[in-house]
Every structure is written in structure tokens, then in C-alpha cells.
N, C-alpha and C positions, 0 to 999 in steps of 0.2 A: 716608509716609516721614519719618524724622527730618530736620529742616532746618539742623541745627547742624554745626559743624566742629570740628576739633580741631588744634592745633599741639603737638608733643610731641618731647622729645628723644630720641635714639638714643645713649646713652652708650658710651663705650669701656670696656674691660675690660683688665686685666692679669693675668698667671698669676704669683703670687708665687714658684712654682716649677712644675716639670712633670716627673713621673716616669713613664716608659714601662714597664709591668709585663708586657708579653707580647702577642703577637698572638692575636686571638680567631678562631674558626672561620669566622667571617662575613667576616673580612678587616680588620675594625676592630681597635683596640688597646685594652687596659685601661690606663686613665691613673689616676694620683692627683695631684691639683692643688689650689690653692687660687686661686679667683677673687676679684679685688675691683673694683669699679667706679671710673671716674674721673669728674671733673665737667667733662669735655670730650665732644663727640661731635657728631653729625649733628643736625640739625632737620628733622622732616617735618611736612606739613601735609596734612590728609585733609578731603576734601569729598564726602559721600555722593551718590550719584545713584540715580535710579530705573530707568536702563536697563540695569543688570546689567553694565555694561562696567568693566573696570578699566584705567586710564589713568595711566601715570607722565608727567606733564607735564614733567619735568625730563631730558632725555637725559643718559646717562652714558656717557662715553667708553670704548670697547672691551667694552661690554656690550649686547647685543641687548636690546630692550624686554622680549620674553617670557621671556629667561633672567634677568632681574633677580630678586633674591631679594624684593624689595618686591612685584612683580607675582606672583611665584609664591606667596608667602604669602597675599595677598589672594586668589588664586584657590582655595588649598587651604583656606581658611577658607569660602569659598562652597560648595565641594565637600563639606565635612565638615558644614555646617549646613544645607544646602539653601537658603540665603539667595539671594534674587533681586535684591537691591540691588547696586549697584556703587560705584565710588569714583573721583574724581580725586585724585592724590597728587603732591605737589612735595617735593622735597627740597633743602636746603642742605647740600652734601656737604663735610664738614670732615676727617673721618678718612680717612687714606691707605688704599688696598687693599693687601692682601699684607703688612701690617705686624704681624700678630698682635694687634691691638686689637679684633678681633671686629666691625668695622664693618658688614659685609654680615648677619652673624647678628643684630645689634643693630637694623638697620634692619627686618629681618624679624620680629623680636619686637614692635617698637613699632608695625609694621603689624597684627600680629595682635591686640594688646591695644586699639589705637584703633578698628579696625573692630569688634571684639567689643562695644565700647561704642556707636559711632555707629550700627551695624546692630541694636542692641538685642537681642544674641543670648544674653547672660548665661551664656556657656560658663564653666565653672570652669577655673582656672589649669592643673590637671592636663590637662584636654582641649587646652587650647591648646599646652602643652609637647609633648603628643604629636604634634600636628599639626607644630609647630616642628622636632621631632627629625627628621622626614622631610626637612627642608630643610637642616639642618646641626647638628652635634653641639653647638655652642656656643648655639643658640638657646634651650634650656631655661634657662640660667643667667639670660639677660635677661628671660624670662618670670618665672622665681622672684623676682627682684628684691632679693636680699639677698647679700652676699659669703658664700662657701660653700667647704667643703671637698668635693670633687667625685671621684667615682669611676666605674666602669664606662667608658662613652666620653665621660663628662663630665656624664651625666644624673642620677646618684644624688648628691643635694645635701644637705648638712648645714650649716645656717647656722653662720658664724663671724664674728668680730669683731675682725680684725687691726688694728693701729694704723693711723690714717688719716694716713699721712705724706704729705708733699708729694713730688711726683715730678718728675724731669726726664726726659723722653722724647726719645730721639734717633732720627730715622727716617732712615736711609741712602736713597740714590736708587736703590732696587731692589725688585723684587716677589718674594717667596718663595712658592713653591707649596707649600702644605700637603700636597696629594697626592704630589707628588715626594718631599717630606721622608719622609713616613711610608710610601712604598713603597721607599725607598732601602735596598740591602742593608747598608750600613754603619751605619744608624741603631742606636743602643743601645736595646735592647727588654727587658732582663731585670733592671730594677731590682727590688729586694725590696719586696713590698707591706707597707706599714704597717698594723697592726690597728686603730688608733685614730687619730683626726685629731690632727695634730702640734701642738706649742707653736710659736707663732710669735712669741715674746716677743723683744725686742731682744737682739741676740747670738746668735741661733738660725739666722741666715740661712745661715751657713756650712754648716750641717748639711743644706742642700737644694740642688738644682741644676735646671737644665733639660737634660734628656737630649737635646734637639735641638740644643743650642748648639754642640757641637765640629763637628758635621756641617755645620751651616748656616754657621759661620764658615769652614770649609774651602771650601764651594762657592760662597759669596758673599763676595768680598773686601771690598765695602762695609760688610757687616756687621761683618767683623772690624775694620775701620778705626773703625767706631762704637764698638765696644767698647774699642778702645786709647784713644780720645779720651774716652768717659766714665769709664774706669777712673782717668785722671789727676785726677777731681774727687770720685770715690765709688765705691761697690761696684756694678759694672755687672752687669745680669742682662738676660735676653732673655724676652720675652712670647710664649707660644704657640711656633709655628714661625718667629717673625720676620717681618719684618726689625727691627722696633722694638726697642731696648735701653733700659733705664731704671735709674736710681738713685734711692734714697730720700733725702730730707732733713728736717730738724727743722722747717724752716718755708719759706715762700714766698720770702723774701728770699735765703736760701741757694741755693735752686733757680734763681732768677732770676741771681744772680751766676755760678753755674756754667754757665748756658745761654750766657753772653757769651764764654765760653771754647771753645764748640764751633766745629767746622768751618762755614764759610758754606755748603759744599756739602750740608749735611744739615739737615733740618728739626728745630728744637728746640722742644718744647713743655712748659710747665710746668702742672702739674694736681695737683689733690688728691684723694687716696684717699677713696672714699665706700662706707660698708657698706650703706647703703640706696641702691637705684638712683635717681638723679635722674629716671628715667622714672616710677617708682612713686610718688616725691613729687609729680611733676607731675599724675598722675592722682588723687592724694589718697587713695590707699588700696592696700594690697598686694592681690595676686590670688591 
């Protein structure tokens, strides 16, 4: 059995825009979006074991051990590969849940990539993405490891390299349920599908939107308040189904100065956009 261990990041992502282009027969929605990674995230540590057990050593409030995406990802990899090894896993949780930053999906992807290496499985990225897709629609982008134009349910990926801006993220004190938003009858679902990936050059942001934004702001007053606060210093946008809103700045100092103007009741995070995932940089190669 391999006796090494790994410590790896599970980076955040943002959606630079999110268009919903209709409901599919399977109940999912066809999306068009651009994902970009951030230089902040959770940190996971993996210790392979010979007994086959998967143990998350760090309890997470409100999530049963066996329901945690980290545990589910490890067990799904065991089942898909037939591997008899196990792992003890610890996490330093930094990303808030229900914020649209992809925290749970990123944790799952980091788990798949880490254990694929530690267990010496050598499964290709496409196989890992297929396993991850069963866990959550955002897992494949974290396996992919590069900013991308995404279609389908978010799994059809084409590399893009948008400007790596500095961002101020404002996280209101609420948890937005992705399932509740996508099943809501008032959700806008009929954006016209673009035939080619869009230009994301400076000045083009006004041509794109997040189709979930209006509904989320109506249902969650805290998100609406975050929009109003952030709009005072920049162009506020929402990532995913929220609750996090963000604005882009030219440099870190501008983002930091804007963060000092945000309400004390909300978490303000300053981060840099990354077109190469910090996870893949830490692993030393793409997958």
C-alpha cells in the first residue's frame, strides 16, 4: 500500500454569467456559463489506509458523515475502480456552503483526484469527471482544472481564458438551496442559446446576466441587501444560484478598499481569479 499522504486545495469557482436555456426531459436544465477559479478555497489532507474504510476526521455541522460529498466521492471511486484501499481525510473548511462558490463540488473533485493518485489507480480525467458528474453537476469543472465555457448541465467544457481580475466576494448570512431555485416556477428558463462561446473582453459584462438573480433576490432579502451594498462600489453579479455576490476590480488594493465599506453582518472575501485551477497547480500537472 502507498504510504504517502497529500495536502491539496479545493478552490472556489465563480460563474461569470449564467444563462438557463430550458428544462431537459430528465429534469435538469440546459445551461450556458463561464466558470473561473479563485485563489481561495478549502484545504484537504488525505492519508491512505489498508482497511478499505473511508473516514472523514473533521465533522461538518449539519451534514451526516455518510452524506458528505467527500465521503461519497471516495466511495464512488472505490466502487468504480474496485480498489480495496481506504483513506482518512481531514478538511480545513473555508468556503461557506450555499454560496454558489462550489465548495462541496470542489471538495469532491479534490478527493477524486487525490485518491486516484494515492491509490495509484491512474484513471483518466474523463473517467473521474464521469464519476463526479453523478455527485454534482459542478464536479467536472473542478476535475477539468481550467476556466471554461460550459454547456449542457455544466459538463460540456471548452477552455477559455477570461481576464484574471481581483474580486470582492460578499457572502450574506443565508444559505440558498440550488434545488429549490431550479425547481421554482418563477425561474427564468428560456434564454436564447448562444452558438459560439462569447467574448468576455472588458466592457462586455453588460451583455450577460445570471438568470437566477431576480428570483434569488426576491426570495432572500439578505442577498438583495448584499447586491445593494456591493453595487455602491462596483458592478455586482451573483455566482451560481447564490448567495454570494461579487464585483471585479483592477487590483488587490481596490478590492481591499471596497471590502472595508461592506456591512459587518456579511463576510467579505478578496480573491484573485485563476484560469488554471490551484488544485491542478498543486498536483503538478493537468488531468
